[in-house]
HTML snippet that shows the backbone in 3Dmol.js (N, CA, C, O; Angstrom):
<script src="https://3Dmol.org/build/3Dmol-min.js"></script>
<div id="view" style="width:600px;height:400px;position:relative"></div>
<script>
const pdb = `
ATOM      1  N   UNK A   1     -53.533  20.106   0.337  1.00  0.00           N
ATOM      2  CA  UNK A   1     -54.164  20.877   1.149  1.00  0.00           C
ATOM      3  C   UNK A   1     -55.889  20.918   0.769  1.00  0.00           C
ATOM      4  O   UNK A   1     -56.343  20.785  -0.368  1.00  0.00           O
ATOM      5  N   UNK A   2     -56.698  21.134   2.022  1.00  0.00           N
ATOM      6  CA  UNK A   2     -57.817  21.147   1.681  1.00  0.00           C
ATOM      7  C   UNK A   2     -58.362  22.360   1.290  1.00  0.00           C
ATOM      8  O   UNK A   2     -57.845  23.363   1.782  1.00  0.00           O
ATOM      9  N   UNK A   3     -59.473  22.531   0.363  1.00  0.00           N
ATOM     10  CA  UNK A   3     -60.092  23.826  -0.151  1.00  0.00           C
ATOM     11  C   UNK A   3     -60.871  24.309   0.873  1.00  0.00           C
ATOM     12  O   UNK A   3     -61.583  23.597   1.581  1.00  0.00           O
ATOM     13  N   UNK A   4     -60.733  25.701   0.987  1.00  0.00           N
ATOM     14  CA  UNK A   4     -61.866  26.453   1.670  1.00  0.00           C
ATOM     15  C   UNK A   4     -61.477  26.607   3.052  1.00  0.00           C
ATOM     16  O   UNK A   4     -62.178  27.320   3.770  1.00  0.00           O
ATOM     17  N   UNK A   5     -60.402  26.007   3.546  1.00  0.00           N
ATOM     18  CA  UNK A   5     -60.072  26.252   5.145  1.00  0.00           C
ATOM     19  C   UNK A   5     -58.679  27.209   5.277  1.00  0.00           C
ATOM     20  O   UNK A   5     -58.340  27.669   6.367  1.00  0.00           O
ATOM     21  N   UNK A   6     -58.098  27.392   4.331  1.00  0.00           N
ATOM     22  CA  UNK A   6     -56.997  28.320   4.343  1.00  0.00           C
ATOM     23  C   UNK A   6     -57.335  29.783   4.081  1.00  0.00           C
ATOM     24  O   UNK A   6     -58.239  30.059   3.293  1.00  0.00           O
ATOM     25  N   UNK A   7     -56.648  30.724   4.708  1.00  0.00           N
ATOM     26  CA  UNK A   7     -56.852  32.225   4.551  1.00  0.00           C
ATOM     27  C   UNK A   7     -56.314  32.715   3.221  1.00  0.00           C
ATOM     28  O   UNK A   7     -55.224  32.197   2.979  1.00  0.00           O
ATOM     29  N   UNK A   8     -56.710  33.505   2.336  1.00  0.00           N
ATOM     30  CA  UNK A   8     -56.148  34.083   1.197  1.00  0.00           C
ATOM     31  C   UNK A   8     -54.462  34.573   1.501  1.00  0.00           C
ATOM     32  O   UNK A   8     -54.330  35.562   2.221  1.00  0.00           O
ATOM     33  N   UNK A   9     -53.560  34.095   1.122  1.00  0.00           N
ATOM     34  CA  UNK A   9     -52.333  34.545   0.952  1.00  0.00           C
ATOM     35  C   UNK A   9     -52.145  35.630  -0.285  1.00  0.00           C
ATOM     36  O   UNK A   9     -52.011  35.268  -1.454  1.00  0.00           O
ATOM     37  N   UNK A  10     -52.156  37.201   0.200  1.00  0.00           N
ATOM     38  CA  UNK A  10     -51.964  38.062  -0.781  1.00  0.00           C
ATOM     39  C   UNK A  10     -50.958  38.971  -0.539  1.00  0.00           C
ATOM     40  O   UNK A  10     -50.492  39.115   0.592  1.00  0.00           O
ATOM     41  N   UNK A  11     -50.514  39.707  -1.661  1.00  0.00           N
ATOM     42  CA  UNK A  11     -49.434  40.729  -1.608  1.00  0.00           C
ATOM     43  C   UNK A  11     -49.838  41.822  -0.751  1.00  0.00           C
ATOM     44  O   UNK A  11     -50.928  42.379  -0.877  1.00  0.00           O
ATOM     45  N   UNK A  12     -48.807  42.203   0.291  1.00  0.00           N
ATOM     46  CA  UNK A  12     -49.016  42.928   1.232  1.00  0.00           C
ATOM     47  C   UNK A  12     -48.165  44.270   1.340  1.00  0.00           C
ATOM     48  O   UNK A  12     -46.944  44.235   1.188  1.00  0.00           O
ATOM     49  N   UNK A  13     -48.808  45.384   1.592  1.00  0.00           N
ATOM     50  CA  UNK A  13     -47.895  46.719   1.729  1.00  0.00           C
ATOM     51  C   UNK A  13     -47.922  47.171   3.054  1.00  0.00           C
ATOM     52  O   UNK A  13     -48.908  47.601   3.653  1.00  0.00           O
ATOM     53  N   UNK A  14     -46.629  47.033   3.532  1.00  0.00           N
ATOM     54  CA  UNK A  14     -46.464  47.388   4.920  1.00  0.00           C
ATOM     55  C   UNK A  14     -45.890  48.641   4.997  1.00  0.00           C
ATOM     56  O   UNK A  14     -44.866  48.963   4.394  1.00  0.00           O
ATOM     57  N   UNK A  15     -46.801  49.647   6.033  1.00  0.00           N
ATOM     58  CA  UNK A  15     -46.346  51.275   6.112  1.00  0.00           C
ATOM     59  C   UNK A  15     -45.684  51.245   7.362  1.00  0.00           C
ATOM     60  O   UNK A  15     -45.992  50.368   8.170  1.00  0.00           O
ATOM     61  N   UNK A  16     -44.666  52.231   7.677  1.00  0.00           N
ATOM     62  CA  UNK A  16     -44.050  52.152   8.691  1.00  0.00           C
ATOM     63  C   UNK A  16     -44.437  53.830   9.153  1.00  0.00           C
ATOM     64  O   UNK A  16     -44.654  54.707   8.318  1.00  0.00           O
ATOM     65  N   UNK A  17     -44.469  54.044  10.626  1.00  0.00           N
ATOM     66  CA  UNK A  17     -44.798  55.588  10.916  1.00  0.00           C
ATOM     67  C   UNK A  17     -43.708  56.552  10.423  1.00  0.00           C
ATOM     68  O   UNK A  17     -43.995  57.740  10.271  1.00  0.00           O
ATOM     69  N   UNK A  18     -42.514  56.112  10.174  1.00  0.00           N
ATOM     70  CA  UNK A  18     -41.506  56.985   9.762  1.00  0.00           C
ATOM     71  C   UNK A  18     -41.709  57.444   8.040  1.00  0.00           C
ATOM     72  O   UNK A  18     -41.187  58.432   7.523  1.00  0.00           O
ATOM     73  N   UNK A  19     -42.404  56.665   7.501  1.00  0.00           N
ATOM     74  CA  UNK A  19     -42.760  56.713   6.114  1.00  0.00           C
ATOM     75  C   UNK A  19     -42.552  55.824   5.136  1.00  0.00           C
ATOM     76  O   UNK A  19     -43.137  55.833   4.053  1.00  0.00           O
ATOM     77  N   UNK A  20     -41.541  54.867   5.562  1.00  0.00           N
ATOM     78  CA  UNK A  20     -41.076  53.700   4.866  1.00  0.00           C
ATOM     79  C   UNK A  20     -41.986  52.787   4.649  1.00  0.00           C
ATOM     80  O   UNK A  20     -42.652  52.416   5.616  1.00  0.00           O
ATOM     81  N   UNK A  21     -42.217  52.244   3.416  1.00  0.00           N
ATOM     82  CA  UNK A  21     -43.040  51.192   2.855  1.00  0.00           C
ATOM     83  C   UNK A  21     -42.320  50.198   2.313  1.00  0.00           C
ATOM     84  O   UNK A  21     -41.197  50.433   1.866  1.00  0.00           O
ATOM     85  N   UNK A  22     -42.864  48.957   2.279  1.00  0.00           N
ATOM     86  CA  UNK A  22     -42.391  48.050   1.431  1.00  0.00           C
ATOM     87  C   UNK A  22     -43.374  46.750   1.143  1.00  0.00           C
ATOM     88  O   UNK A  22     -44.340  46.540   1.876  1.00  0.00           O
ATOM     89  N   UNK A  23     -43.068  45.917   0.054  1.00  0.00           N
ATOM     90  CA  UNK A  23     -44.094  44.987  -0.032  1.00  0.00           C
ATOM     91  C   UNK A  23     -43.617  43.557   0.277  1.00  0.00           C
ATOM     92  O   UNK A  23     -42.547  43.081  -0.102  1.00  0.00           O
ATOM     93  N   UNK A  24     -44.493  42.973   0.970  1.00  0.00           N
ATOM     94  CA  UNK A  24     -44.439  41.453   1.389  1.00  0.00           C
ATOM     95  C   UNK A  24     -45.671  40.705   1.161  1.00  0.00           C
ATOM     96  O   UNK A  24     -46.520  41.283   0.483  1.00  0.00           O
ATOM     97  N   UNK A  25     -45.943  39.516   1.600  1.00  0.00           N
ATOM     98  CA  UNK A  25     -46.895  38.770   1.373  1.00  0.00           C
ATOM     99  C   UNK A  25     -47.513  38.552   2.790  1.00  0.00           C
ATOM    100  O   UNK A  25     -46.792  38.813   3.752  1.00  0.00           O
ATOM    101  N   UNK A  26     -48.771  38.100   3.007  1.00  0.00           N
ATOM    102  CA  UNK A  26     -49.459  38.008   4.072  1.00  0.00           C
ATOM    103  C   UNK A  26     -51.065  37.800   4.073  1.00  0.00           C
ATOM    104  O   UNK A  26     -51.679  38.000   3.025  1.00  0.00           O
ATOM    105  N   UNK A  27     -51.607  37.479   5.009  1.00  0.00           N
ATOM    106  CA  UNK A  27     -53.300  37.207   4.926  1.00  0.00           C
ATOM    107  C   UNK A  27     -53.826  38.573   4.982  1.00  0.00           C
ATOM    108  O   UNK A  27     -54.965  38.728   4.543  1.00  0.00           O
ATOM    109  N   UNK A  28     -53.225  39.554   5.428  1.00  0.00           N
ATOM    110  CA  UNK A  28     -53.884  40.859   5.224  1.00  0.00           C
ATOM    111  C   UNK A  28     -53.257  41.655   4.077  1.00  0.00           C
ATOM    112  O   UNK A  28     -52.076  41.544   3.750  1.00  0.00           O
ATOM    113  N   UNK A  29     -54.267  42.576   3.415  1.00  0.00           N
ATOM    114  CA  UNK A  29     -53.754  43.316   2.302  1.00  0.00           C
ATOM    115  C   UNK A  29     -52.929  44.572   2.847  1.00  0.00           C
ATOM    116  O   UNK A  29     -52.162  45.175   2.095  1.00  0.00           O
ATOM    117  N   UNK A  30     -53.088  44.896   4.002  1.00  0.00           N
ATOM    118  CA  UNK A  30     -52.148  46.115   4.235  1.00  0.00           C
ATOM    119  C   UNK A  30     -51.965  46.335   5.958  1.00  0.00           C
ATOM    120  O   UNK A  30     -52.900  46.341   6.758  1.00  0.00           O
ATOM    121  N   UNK A  31     -50.585  46.502   6.274  1.00  0.00           N
ATOM    122  CA  UNK A  31     -50.103  46.563   7.274  1.00  0.00           C
ATOM    123  C   UNK A  31     -49.654  47.942   7.763  1.00  0.00           C
ATOM    124  O   UNK A  31     -49.207  48.761   6.960  1.00  0.00           O
ATOM    125  N   UNK A  32     -49.778  48.238   9.194  1.00  0.00           N
ATOM    126  CA  UNK A  32     -49.408  49.781   9.495  1.00  0.00           C
ATOM    127  C   UNK A  32     -48.488  49.414  10.768  1.00  0.00           C
ATOM    128  O   UNK A  32     -49.053  48.909  11.738  1.00  0.00           O
ATOM    129  N   UNK A  33     -47.353  49.600  10.803  1.00  0.00           N
ATOM    130  CA  UNK A  33     -46.295  49.561  11.995  1.00  0.00           C
ATOM    131  C   UNK A  33     -45.854  50.696  12.443  1.00  0.00           C
ATOM    132  O   UNK A  33     -45.794  51.705  11.740  1.00  0.00           O
ATOM    133  N   UNK A  34     -45.464  50.637  13.792  1.00  0.00           N
ATOM    134  CA  UNK A  34     -44.690  51.929  14.271  1.00  0.00           C
ATOM    135  C   UNK A  34     -43.258  52.343  14.002  1.00  0.00           C
ATOM    136  O   UNK A  34     -42.746  53.456  13.884  1.00  0.00           O
ATOM    137  N   UNK A  35     -42.731  51.036  13.936  1.00  0.00           N
ATOM    138  CA  UNK A  35     -41.128  51.107  13.861  1.00  0.00           C
ATOM    139  C   UNK A  35     -40.745  49.842  12.744  1.00  0.00           C
ATOM    140  O   UNK A  35     -41.330  48.760  12.778  1.00  0.00           O
ATOM    141  N   UNK A  36     -39.751  50.144  11.836  1.00  0.00           N
ATOM    142  CA  UNK A  36     -39.185  49.221  10.807  1.00  0.00           C
ATOM    143  C   UNK A  36     -37.903  49.240  10.864  1.00  0.00           C
ATOM    144  O   UNK A  36     -37.411  50.072  11.626  1.00  0.00           O
ATOM    145  N   UNK A  37     -37.034  48.390  10.127  1.00  0.00           N
ATOM    146  CA  UNK A  37     -35.755  48.356  10.007  1.00  0.00           C
ATOM    147  C   UNK A  37     -35.138  49.615   9.637  1.00  0.00           C
ATOM    148  O   UNK A  37     -33.965  49.849   9.930  1.00  0.00           O
ATOM    149  N   UNK A  38     -35.895  50.470   8.983  1.00  0.00           N
ATOM    150  CA  UNK A  38     -35.106  51.824   8.557  1.00  0.00           C
ATOM    151  C   UNK A  38     -34.982  52.868   9.745  1.00  0.00           C
ATOM    152  O   UNK A  38     -34.176  53.798   9.741  1.00  0.00           O
ATOM    153  N   UNK A  39     -35.970  52.567  10.858  1.00  0.00           N
ATOM    154  CA  UNK A  39     -35.763  53.537  11.901  1.00  0.00           C
ATOM    155  C   UNK A  39     -35.711  53.014  13.150  1.00  0.00           C
ATOM    156  O   UNK A  39     -35.885  53.744  14.125  1.00  0.00           O
ATOM    157  N   UNK A  40     -35.450  51.600  13.286  1.00  0.00           N
ATOM    158  CA  UNK A  40     -35.228  50.935  14.734  1.00  0.00           C
ATOM    159  C   UNK A  40     -33.732  51.365  15.093  1.00  0.00           C
ATOM    160  O   UNK A  40     -32.783  51.245  14.319  1.00  0.00           O
ATOM    161  N   UNK A  41     -33.680  51.795  16.162  1.00  0.00           N
ATOM    162  CA  UNK A  41     -32.294  52.105  16.775  1.00  0.00           C
ATOM    163  C   UNK A  41     -31.196  50.925  16.760  1.00  0.00           C
ATOM    164  O   UNK A  41     -29.998  51.189  16.669  1.00  0.00           O
ATOM    165  N   UNK A  42     -31.630  49.743  16.845  1.00  0.00           N
ATOM    166  CA  UNK A  42     -30.662  48.524  16.624  1.00  0.00           C
ATOM    167  C   UNK A  42     -30.040  48.355  15.304  1.00  0.00           C
ATOM    168  O   UNK A  42     -28.946  47.816  15.136  1.00  0.00           O
ATOM    169  N   UNK A  43     -30.726  48.800  14.447  1.00  0.00           N
ATOM    170  CA  UNK A  43     -30.253  48.630  12.747  1.00  0.00           C
ATOM    171  C   UNK A  43     -29.669  49.860  12.486  1.00  0.00           C
ATOM    172  O   UNK A  43     -28.670  49.861  11.767  1.00  0.00           O
ATOM    173  N   UNK A  44     -30.206  51.188  13.045  1.00  0.00           N
ATOM    174  CA  UNK A  44     -29.621  52.309  12.451  1.00  0.00           C
ATOM    175  C   UNK A  44     -28.514  52.810  13.271  1.00  0.00           C
ATOM    176  O   UNK A  44     -27.878  53.773  12.842  1.00  0.00           O
ATOM    177  N   UNK A  45     -28.149  52.193  14.586  1.00  0.00           N
ATOM    178  CA  UNK A  45     -27.106  52.764  15.319  1.00  0.00           C
ATOM    179  C   UNK A  45     -27.511  54.121  16.118  1.00  0.00           C
ATOM    180  O   UNK A  45     -26.683  54.647  16.861  1.00  0.00           O
ATOM    181  N   UNK A  46     -28.604  54.584  15.972  1.00  0.00           N
ATOM    182  CA  UNK A  46     -29.048  56.093  16.477  1.00  0.00           C
ATOM    183  C   UNK A  46     -29.846  55.812  17.706  1.00  0.00           C
ATOM    184  O   UNK A  46     -30.609  54.852  17.821  1.00  0.00           O
ATOM    185  N   UNK A  47     -29.593  56.817  18.717  1.00  0.00           N
ATOM    186  CA  UNK A  47     -30.839  56.428  19.966  1.00  0.00           C
ATOM    187  C   UNK A  47     -32.116  57.181  19.477  1.00  0.00           C
ATOM    188  O   UNK A  47     -31.877  58.256  18.926  1.00  0.00           O
ATOM    189  N   UNK A  48     -33.166  56.890  19.557  1.00  0.00           N
ATOM    190  CA  UNK A  48     -34.368  57.345  19.255  1.00  0.00           C
ATOM    191  C   UNK A  48     -35.567  56.640  20.272  1.00  0.00           C
ATOM    192  O   UNK A  48     -35.773  55.461  20.560  1.00  0.00           O
ATOM    193  N   UNK A  49     -36.192  57.786  20.639  1.00  0.00           N
ATOM    194  CA  UNK A  49     -37.286  57.480  21.630  1.00  0.00           C
ATOM    195  C   UNK A  49     -38.388  57.443  20.788  1.00  0.00           C
ATOM    196  O   UNK A  49     -38.596  58.317  19.945  1.00  0.00           O
ATOM    197  N   UNK A  50     -39.172  56.393  20.984  1.00  0.00           N
ATOM    198  CA  UNK A  50     -40.527  56.091  20.582  1.00  0.00           C
ATOM    199  C   UNK A  50     -41.593  56.627  21.523  1.00  0.00           C
ATOM    200  O   UNK A  50     -41.904  55.954  22.506  1.00  0.00           O
ATOM    201  N   UNK A  51     -42.066  57.582  21.326  1.00  0.00           N
ATOM    202  CA  UNK A  51     -43.082  58.103  22.011  1.00  0.00           C
ATOM    203  C   UNK A  51     -44.394  57.949  21.684  1.00  0.00           C
ATOM    204  O   UNK A  51     -44.794  58.644  20.750  1.00  0.00           O
ATOM    205  N   UNK A  52     -45.319  57.071  22.321  1.00  0.00           N
ATOM    206  CA  UNK A  52     -46.767  56.760  22.012  1.00  0.00           C
ATOM    207  C   UNK A  52     -47.473  57.602  22.978  1.00  0.00           C
ATOM    208  O   UNK A  52     -47.178  57.493  24.168  1.00  0.00           O
ATOM    209  N   UNK A  53     -48.302  58.365  22.630  1.00  0.00           N
ATOM    210  CA  UNK A  53     -49.476  59.122  23.331  1.00  0.00           C
ATOM    211  C   UNK A  53     -48.815  59.825  24.517  1.00  0.00           C
ATOM    212  O   UNK A  53     -49.384  59.770  25.607  1.00  0.00           O
ATOM    213  N   UNK A  54     -47.439  60.604  24.364  1.00  0.00           N
ATOM    214  CA  UNK A  54     -46.888  61.518  24.956  1.00  0.00           C
ATOM    215  C   UNK A  54     -46.405  61.021  26.154  1.00  0.00           C
ATOM    216  O   UNK A  54     -46.239  61.808  27.086  1.00  0.00           O
ATOM    217  N   UNK A  55     -46.110  59.651  26.304  1.00  0.00           N
ATOM    218  CA  UNK A  55     -45.705  59.197  27.878  1.00  0.00           C
ATOM    219  C   UNK A  55     -44.324  59.935  28.190  1.00  0.00           C
ATOM    220  O   UNK A  55     -44.044  60.154  29.368  1.00  0.00           O
ATOM    221  N   UNK A  56     -43.582  60.268  27.325  1.00  0.00           N
ATOM    222  CA  UNK A  56     -42.404  60.770  27.882  1.00  0.00           C
ATOM    223  C   UNK A  56     -42.473  62.320  28.292  1.00  0.00           C
ATOM    224  O   UNK A  56     -41.735  62.802  29.152  1.00  0.00           O
ATOM    225  N   UNK A  57     -43.274  62.921  27.705  1.00  0.00           N
ATOM    226  CA  UNK A  57     -43.753  64.349  28.271  1.00  0.00           C
ATOM    227  C   UNK A  57     -44.186  64.142  29.643  1.00  0.00           C
ATOM    228  O   UNK A  57     -43.743  64.713  30.639  1.00  0.00           O
ATOM    229  N   UNK A  58     -45.184  63.182  29.579  1.00  0.00           N
ATOM    230  CA  UNK A  58     -46.021  62.997  30.954  1.00  0.00           C
ATOM    231  C   UNK A  58     -45.160  62.728  32.066  1.00  0.00           C
ATOM    232  O   UNK A  58     -45.177  63.416  33.087  1.00  0.00           O
ATOM    233  N   UNK A  59     -44.414  61.753  31.894  1.00  0.00           N
ATOM    234  CA  UNK A  59     -43.157  61.308  33.048  1.00  0.00           C
ATOM    235  C   UNK A  59     -42.323  62.338  33.337  1.00  0.00           C
ATOM    236  O   UNK A  59     -41.938  62.515  34.493  1.00  0.00           O
ATOM    237  N   UNK A  60     -41.929  63.170  32.274  1.00  0.00           N
ATOM    238  CA  UNK A  60     -40.984  64.393  32.823  1.00  0.00           C
ATOM    239  C   UNK A  60     -41.863  65.308  33.464  1.00  0.00           C
ATOM    240  O   UNK A  60     -41.421  65.848  34.479  1.00  0.00           O
ATOM    241  N   UNK A  61     -43.141  65.632  33.050  1.00  0.00           N
ATOM    242  CA  UNK A  61     -43.799  66.772  33.750  1.00  0.00           C
ATOM    243  C   UNK A  61     -44.115  66.371  35.112  1.00  0.00           C
ATOM    244  O   UNK A  61     -44.111  67.205  36.018  1.00  0.00           O
ATOM    245  N   UNK A  62     -44.439  64.924  35.347  1.00  0.00           N
ATOM    246  CA  UNK A  62     -44.741  64.554  36.816  1.00  0.00           C
ATOM    247  C   UNK A  62     -43.637  64.947  37.867  1.00  0.00           C
ATOM    248  O   UNK A  62     -43.775  65.486  38.965  1.00  0.00           O
ATOM    249  N   UNK A  63     -42.120  64.383  36.995  1.00  0.00           N
ATOM    250  CA  UNK A  63     -41.185  64.461  37.974  1.00  0.00           C
ATOM    251  C   UNK A  63     -40.346  65.900  38.197  1.00  0.00           C
ATOM    252  O   UNK A  63     -39.524  66.236  39.050  1.00  0.00           O
ATOM    253  N   UNK A  64     -40.884  66.544  37.127  1.00  0.00           N
ATOM    254  CA  UNK A  64     -40.356  68.127  37.216  1.00  0.00           C
ATOM    255  C   UNK A  64     -41.155  68.697  38.256  1.00  0.00           C
ATOM    256  O   UNK A  64     -40.566  69.524  38.953  1.00  0.00           O
ATOM    257  N   UNK A  65     -42.520  68.425  38.573  1.00  0.00           N
ATOM    258  CA  UNK A  65     -43.194  68.968  39.668  1.00  0.00           C
ATOM    259  C   UNK A  65     -42.685  68.579  41.108  1.00  0.00           C
ATOM    260  O   UNK A  65     -42.992  69.251  42.093  1.00  0.00           O
ATOM    261  N   UNK A  66     -42.019  67.639  41.163  1.00  0.00           N
ATOM    262  CA  UNK A  66     -41.346  67.057  42.276  1.00  0.00           C
ATOM    263  C   UNK A  66     -42.422  66.887  43.412  1.00  0.00           C
ATOM    264  O   UNK A  66     -42.192  67.180  44.585  1.00  0.00           O
ATOM    265  N   UNK A  67     -43.505  66.433  42.998  1.00  0.00           N
ATOM    266  CA  UNK A  67     -44.796  66.094  44.230  1.00  0.00           C
ATOM    267  C   UNK A  67     -44.550  64.672  44.599  1.00  0.00           C
ATOM    268  O   UNK A  67     -45.243  64.336  45.560  1.00  0.00           O
ATOM    269  N   UNK A  68     -43.868  63.843  44.187  1.00  0.00           N
ATOM    270  CA  UNK A  68     -43.641  62.451  44.907  1.00  0.00           C
ATOM    271  C   UNK A  68     -42.827  62.726  46.165  1.00  0.00           C
ATOM    272  O   UNK A  68     -41.871  63.494  46.279  1.00  0.00           O
ATOM    273  N   UNK A  69     -43.431  61.895  47.151  1.00  0.00           N
ATOM    274  CA  UNK A  69     -42.665  61.840  48.476  1.00  0.00           C
ATOM    275  C   UNK A  69     -41.335  61.179  48.249  1.00  0.00           C
ATOM    276  O   UNK A  69     -40.322  61.692  48.723  1.00  0.00           O
ATOM    277  N   UNK A  70     -41.290  60.255  47.666  1.00  0.00           N
ATOM    278  CA  UNK A  70     -40.041  59.366  47.443  1.00  0.00           C
ATOM    279  C   UNK A  70     -38.800  60.465  46.907  1.00  0.00           C
ATOM    280  O   UNK A  70     -37.616  60.343  47.221  1.00  0.00           O
ATOM    281  N   UNK A  71     -39.308  61.466  46.104  1.00  0.00           N
ATOM    282  CA  UNK A  71     -38.289  62.394  45.661  1.00  0.00           C
ATOM    283  C   UNK A  71     -37.825  63.580  46.598  1.00  0.00           C
ATOM    284  O   UNK A  71     -36.810  64.219  46.321  1.00  0.00           O
ATOM    285  N   UNK A  72     -38.514  63.831  47.601  1.00  0.00           N
ATOM    286  CA  UNK A  72     -38.449  65.012  48.428  1.00  0.00           C
ATOM    287  C   UNK A  72     -37.301  64.769  49.254  1.00  0.00           C
ATOM    288  O   UNK A  72     -37.033  63.598  49.524  1.00  0.00           O
ATOM    289  N   UNK A  73     -36.628  65.638  49.667  1.00  0.00           N
ATOM    290  CA  UNK A  73     -35.586  65.429  50.848  1.00  0.00           C
ATOM    291  C   UNK A  73     -35.992  64.929  52.353  1.00  0.00           C
ATOM    292  O   UNK A  73     -36.929  65.395  53.002  1.00  0.00           O
ATOM    293  N   UNK A  74     -35.253  64.061  52.713  1.00  0.00           N
ATOM    294  CA  UNK A  74     -35.746  63.699  54.149  1.00  0.00           C
ATOM    295  C   UNK A  74     -35.695  64.794  55.183  1.00  0.00           C
ATOM    296  O   UNK A  74     -34.683  65.483  55.312  1.00  0.00           O
ATOM    297  N   UNK A  75     -36.684  64.950  55.862  1.00  0.00           N
ATOM    298  CA  UNK A  75     -36.855  66.058  56.858  1.00  0.00           C
ATOM    299  C   UNK A  75     -36.098  65.263  58.153  1.00  0.00           C
ATOM    300  O   UNK A  75     -36.255  64.088  58.483  1.00  0.00           O
ATOM    301  N   UNK A  76     -35.171  66.353  58.818  1.00  0.00           N
ATOM    302  CA  UNK A  76     -34.719  65.742  59.989  1.00  0.00           C
ATOM    303  C   UNK A  76     -35.563  66.096  61.142  1.00  0.00           C
ATOM    304  O   UNK A  76     -36.081  67.198  61.323  1.00  0.00           O
ATOM    305  N   UNK A  77     -35.665  64.956  61.985  1.00  0.00           N
ATOM    306  CA  UNK A  77     -36.612  65.138  63.209  1.00  0.00           C
ATOM    307  C   UNK A  77     -35.514  65.385  64.166  1.00  0.00           C
ATOM    308  O   UNK A  77     -34.392  64.882  64.225  1.00  0.00           O
ATOM    309  N   UNK A  78     -36.241  66.505  65.093  1.00  0.00           N
ATOM    310  CA  UNK A  78     -35.690  67.189  66.043  1.00  0.00           C
ATOM    311  C   UNK A  78     -35.741  66.217  67.124  1.00  0.00           C
ATOM    312  O   UNK A  78     -36.742  65.517  67.276  1.00  0.00           O
ATOM    313  N   UNK A  79     -34.569  66.113  68.003  1.00  0.00           N
ATOM    314  CA  UNK A  79     -34.485  65.404  69.122  1.00  0.00           C
ATOM    315  C   UNK A  79     -35.103  65.888  70.228  1.00  0.00           C
ATOM    316  O   UNK A  79     -34.772  67.038  70.514  1.00  0.00           O
ATOM    317  N   UNK A  80     -35.951  65.336  70.989  1.00  0.00           N
ATOM    318  CA  UNK A  80     -36.576  65.768  72.007  1.00  0.00           C
ATOM    319  C   UNK A  80     -35.566  65.415  73.303  1.00  0.00           C
ATOM    320  O   UNK A  80     -35.128  64.286  73.523  1.00  0.00           O
ATOM    321  N   UNK A  81     -35.283  66.607  74.118  1.00  0.00           N
ATOM    322  CA  UNK A  81     -34.597  66.426  75.422  1.00  0.00           C
ATOM    323  C   UNK A  81     -35.582  66.233  76.365  1.00  0.00           C
ATOM    324  O   UNK A  81     -36.634  66.869  76.415  1.00  0.00           O
ATOM    325  N   UNK A  82     -35.125  65.062  77.360  1.00  0.00           N
ATOM    326  CA  UNK A  82     -35.829  64.713  78.275  1.00  0.00           C
ATOM    327  C   UNK A  82     -35.839  65.949  79.152  1.00  0.00           C
ATOM    328  O   UNK A  82     -34.904  66.744  79.056  1.00  0.00           O
ATOM    329  N   UNK A  83     -36.920  66.184  80.073  1.00  0.00           N
ATOM    330  CA  UNK A  83     -36.679  67.149  81.069  1.00  0.00           C
ATOM    331  C   UNK A  83     -36.158  66.598  82.340  1.00  0.00           C
ATOM    332  O   UNK A  83     -36.492  65.474  82.715  1.00  0.00           O
ATOM    333  N   UNK A  84     -35.518  67.195  82.877  1.00  0.00           N
ATOM    334  CA  UNK A  84     -34.742  66.863  84.226  1.00  0.00           C
ATOM    335  C   UNK A  84     -35.551  66.867  85.385  1.00  0.00           C
ATOM    336  O   UNK A  84     -36.016  67.952  85.734  1.00  0.00           O
ATOM    337  N   UNK A  85     -35.829  65.770  86.104  1.00  0.00           N
ATOM    338  CA  UNK A  85     -36.632  65.822  87.310  1.00  0.00           C
ATOM    339  C   UNK A  85     -35.764  66.493  88.397  1.00  0.00           C
ATOM    340  O   UNK A  85     -34.554  66.497  88.625  1.00  0.00           O
ATOM    341  N   UNK A  86     -37.002  67.145  89.070  1.00  0.00           N
ATOM    342  CA  UNK A  86     -36.146  67.850  90.319  1.00  0.00           C
ATOM    343  C   UNK A  86     -36.657  67.513  91.409  1.00  0.00           C
ATOM    344  O   UNK A  86     -36.180  67.922  92.467  1.00  0.00           O
TER     345      UNK A  86
END
`;
const viewer = $3Dmol.createViewer("view");
viewer.addModel(pdb, "pdb");
viewer.setStyle({}, {cartoon: {color: "spectrum"}});
viewer.zoomTo();
viewer.render();
</script>
């Protein structure tokens, strides 16, 4: 390998949002992740919503208001009777 062209490969501490941390090797000295194997639903078998920036609450509040036209019940049109000619 040529000298001076490769990044430094150092021991890295990976910290998850759930509080779990482990050590590995990378070109960065510290990594922060949102989800890891200790809290990921695929590995734990538990359903867990990963909410970033309140998106679930924002979605629920939008649809709770019922302001979207596609969610409103369809209005029935009144049939107009043609006037009889005399």
